[in-house]
C-alpha positions in Angstrom: 12.3 -16.4 2.3 10.0 -13.5 3.2 10.5 -11.9 -0.3 9.0 -15.1 -2.2 5.7 -14.7 -0.1 2.7 -12.7 -0.6 -0.6 -12.0 0.5 -4.1 -12.7 -1.1 -5.9 -9.3 -1.4 -9.8 -9.3 -1.2 -10.0 -9.2 -4.9 -7.6 -12.1 -5.2 -4.6 -10.3 -6.3 -1.2 -11.3 -4.7 1.0 -8.7 -3.3 4.1 -9.5 -1.8 4.7 -9.5 2.0 7.6 -6.6 2.0 7.7 -3.9 -0.1 10.1 -1.2 0.0 9.4 2.3 0.8 10.5 5.3 -1.0 9.7 8.4 0.5 12.2 11.0 1.0 14.3 9.2 -2.0 14.6 12.0 -4.3 13.5 11.1 -7.7 17.2 11.0 -9.3 18.1 8.7 -6.9 14.8 6.6 -7.1 15.3 4.8 -10.3 19.1 2.8 -9.1 17.4 2.7 -5.4 14.7 0.4 -7.2 17.0 -1.7 -9.4 19.0 -2.4 -6.3 16.0 -3.7 -4.6 14.7 -5.5 -7.3 18.4 -7.2 -7.9 18.2 -8.0 -3.8 14.7 -10.1 -4.5 12.5 -7.4 -3.9 9.1 -7.1 -6.1 7.4 -4.8 -4.1 7.8 -1.0 -4.4 5.9 1.6 -3.0 6.1 5.4 -4.1 3.3 8.4 -4.2 2.6 11.0 -5.9 3.9 13.5 -2.9 7.1 11.6 -2.8 7.8 13.6 -6.0 9.7 9.9 -7.2 7.6 8.3 -9.4 9.2 8.9 -12.7 12.5 7.7 -11.2 10.9 4.6 -9.4 9.2 3.5 -12.9 12.3 3.9 -14.8 13.9 1.7 -12.2 10.9 -0.7 -12.6 11.1 -0.7 -16.6 14.7 -0.9 -16.2 15.5 -3.5 -14.0 15.7 -6.9 -16.1 12.3 -7.9 -14.1 9.5 -8.6 -16.0 7.0 -5.9 -15.0 4.1 -8.4 -14.2 6.3 -9.8 -11.6 6.8 -6.6 -9.8 4.1 -4.9 -7.2 4.1 -1.0 -7.8 2.0 0.9 -5.4 1.7 4.9 -5.6 -0.9 7.1 -3.8 -3.2 9.9 -4.8 -2.4 13.4 -3.4 -4.1 14.0 0.3 -5.3 17.1 -1.4 -7.2 15.6 -4.4 -10.7 15.4 -3.3 -12.6 15.5 -6.3 -13.4 13.2 -8.7 -12.1 15.3 -11.7 -8.9 15.7 -9.9 -8.4 12.2 -9.0 -9.2 10.9 -12.5 -6.9 13.1 -13.7 -4.4 12.2 -10.9 -4.4 8.4 -11.5 -3.5 9.1 -15.3 -0.8 11.1 -14.5 0.8 8.9 -12.1 0.6 6.2 -14.9 2.6 8.9 -16.9 5.0 9.6 -14.8 5.5 6.1 -14.0 5.4 5.0 -17.6 3.6 1.9 -17.0 0.8 0.9 -18.7 -1.4 -0.4 -15.4 -0.7 0.2 -11.4 -0.8 -2.6 -9.1 -2.3 -0.7 -5.8 -3.2 3.0 -6.1 -4.4 4.1 -2.6 -5.9 7.4 -1.1 -3.2 9.2 0.6 -4.6 10.4 3.6 -8.5 11.1 4.7 -7.4 14.5 4.8 -5.5 17.2 3.2 -2.3 17.3 5.0 -2.5 21.1 6.0 -6.1 19.4 8.3 -4.4 16.1 8.9 -6.3 14.7 11.8 -7.7 18.4 12.8 -11.3 17.1 13.0 -12.9 17.2 9.2 -13.1 13.3 7.9 -13.5 14.9 4.3 -16.0 12.2 4.0 -17.4 13.5 0.3 -14.4 14.3 -1.0 -13.1 10.7 -0.4 -16.0 9.2 -1.9 -15.3 11.6 -4.8 -11.6 10.6 -4.9 -12.7 6.6 -4.3 -15.3 6.6 -6.9 -12.2 7.7 -9.5 -10.4 5.0 -8.3 -13.5 2.4 -8.4 -13.7 3.4 -12.2 -9.9 3.4 -12.8 -10.2 -0.3 -11.4 -13.0 -1.2 -13.8 -11.1 -0.2 -16.7 -7.7 -2.2 -15.5 -5.8 0.5 -15.1 -5.2 -0.2 -11.5 -5.4 -4.0 -10.2 -6.3 -3.0 -6.8 -7.1 -0.1 -4.7 -7.2 1.1 -0.9 -6.5 4.1 1.7 -4.0 5.5 4.0 -3.9 6.8 7.4 -7.9 6.0 7.2 -9.5 5.3 10.6 -12.5 3.4 11.1 -15.1 6.1 10.3 -12.8 7.0 7.3 -13.4 3.2 6.3 -17.0 3.3 7.3 -17.6 6.0 4.9 -16.2 3.8 1.6 -17.5 0.5 3.2 -21.3 2.2 3.1 -21.3 4.3 0.5 -18.2 2.9 -2.3 -19.0 0.0 -4.6 -15.8 -1.8 -4.6 -14.4 -2.5 -0.9 -10.9 -1.0 0.1 -8.5 -3.7 -0.4 -5.6 -2.1 1.9 -5.4 0.6 4.6 -1.5 1.6 5.0 -1.2 2.9 8.2 1.8 4.3 10.7 2.1 1.0 12.9 5.4 -0.2 14.6 6.8 -1.5 17.9 5.7 1.2 20.6 3.0 2.6 18.3 0.3 -0.1 17.2 -2.9 1.0 17.1 -4.4 -2.3 17.7 -8.0 -1.5 17.5 -8.2 0.0 14.1 -5.7 -3.2 13.1 -8.3 -5.4 14.0 -11.5 -3.3 12.9 -9.2 -3.1 9.8 -8.5 -6.9 9.4 -11.9 -7.8 10.0 -13.2 -6.1 7.1 -10.9 -8.4 5.2 -8.8 -5.3 4.4 -5.0 -5.8 4.3 -3.1 -3.9 6.9 0.2 -2.1 5.8 2.9 -0.7 8.1 4.4 2.1 7.3 7.6 3.0 8.7 7.7 -0.3 10.5 11.2 1.0 12.5 9.4 4.0 13.9 11.7 6.1 11.1 14.7 5.1 12.9 13.6 5.8 16.6 13.6 2.2 17.3 17.3 2.0 16.6 18.3 3.1 20.6 15.5 1.7 22.4 17.1 -0.5 25.3 14.4 -3.3 25.3 14.3 -3.5 21.7 18.2 -3.7 21.5 18.1 -6.4 24.3 15.8 -8.6 22.6 17.2 -8.2 19.1 20.2 -9.3 20.8 19.0 -12.3 22.4 17.4 -13.5 18.4 20.4 -12.8 17.2 19.0 -10.3 14.7 19.0 -6.4 14.0 16.6 -4.2 15.7 15.2 -3.5 12.3 14.9 -7.3 11.1 13.2 -7.8 15.0 10.4 -4.7 14.6 9.7 -5.9 11.0 9.2 -9.8 11.6 6.8 -8.6 14.7 4.7 -6.8 12.1 5.0 -9.7 10.3 3.7 -11.9 13.0 1.1 -9.6 13.4 -0.4 -10.1 9.8 0.9 -6.5 8.4 3.0 -5.7 5.7 5.6 -3.6 6.8 7.3 -1.3 4.0 10.8 -0.6 5.7 12.3 2.4 3.8 15.9 2.5 2.8 18.3 3.2 0.0 20.9 1.3 1.3 21.3 -1.8 -0.3 23.3 -3.8 2.2 20.1 -2.5 4.7 17.7 -3.7 1.9 19.0 -6.9 2.0 19.2 -7.4 6.0 15.9 -6.2 5.9 14.4 -9.2 4.3 16.4 -11.4 6.6 13.6 -12.1 9.0 13.6 -16.4 8.8 12.8 -16.1 12.5 9.9 -16.3 14.9 9.3 -14.5 18.1 7.6 -16.1 20.9 4.2 -15.8 22.0 5.8 -14.0 25.7 7.9 -11.4 23.6 5.0 -10.7 21.4 3.0 -10.1 24.7 5.7 -7.9 26.4 5.9 -5.9 22.9 2.8 -4.9 22.9 3.3 -3.3 26.3 6.3 -1.8 25.5 6.7 2.3 26.3 5.4 4.5 23.7 7.7 5.1 20.6 6.5 8.7 19.7 9.8 10.7 19.0 10.7 10.4 15.3 13.7 13.5 15.7 13.4 15.5 12.7 10.8 13.8 11.4 8.4 15.1 14.0 7.4 17.7 11.9 5.7 15.8 9.4 1.8 15.2 9.9 2.1 11.3 10.2 4.6 11.7 13.4 2.8 14.5 15.3 3.8 17.8 13.0 1.4 20.2 11.1 1.8 21.6 7.4 1.4 25.1 7.2 -0.2 26.8 4.2 2.9 28.2 3.0 4.6 24.6 2.6 6.4 24.4 5.4 6.2 21.6 8.4 6.5 22.5 12.3 6.4 20.5 15.4 2.3 20.9 16.6 1.9 22.7 19.6 
């Protein structure tokens, strides 16, 4: 069963092959959501400072009835944190908010602040400062592993050339119809694990006729099919749900997609319309200085 399987990070740390994403799950609901996931067999929970639910996630982990060292917890530095001092304070802030003695994986949420996401500037020096804070926290055993999110090749190269600890993870938007194969191949060649957030395309995959037909052929759901696709590419999928039934269903991926169908999926029409989520920067939208998100022109 996939919930019992792990990848091995470059530093030897074992990380469960399937995680639960918690984006857009409110802090008041996060604890019960995490407890439900752990009861269903999940041992990998993903949160972030920007989600505003670290306290709830930590409570869920602490009150789950499962030993802390059996649960892998990931959180992320806020994307605007680009100085050493801010990053060091933020790391300690996450430890305090989660109520945990250590964090299994902490990553830089984005190479750019969300207001500047993919606007051309790479913030190389700011990312190096944030990375050095993560390196120091890693060396101090506050963090068992460190990594990045939404990093493209130049962003990765900046850390690989100038850091002292290689990133162990790069978490990126990756799903059927939006699979950045060149970035994935480059990242994997550096012995960096690729995690796939929104592996079901934030729901956009559910109504795709090609995926519906293939899922029916395999007698599985579209989310199960999408999650399996990521796994067969060597990615670690992070499907988000607060529904206990969906949690259980998403873990039922004990089947294989044929090589022919894997090749077909690589040619599928791009899935780039994410409905109401189109306003968020990672889905093509733009965050304005006043905190509102809009669809990019």
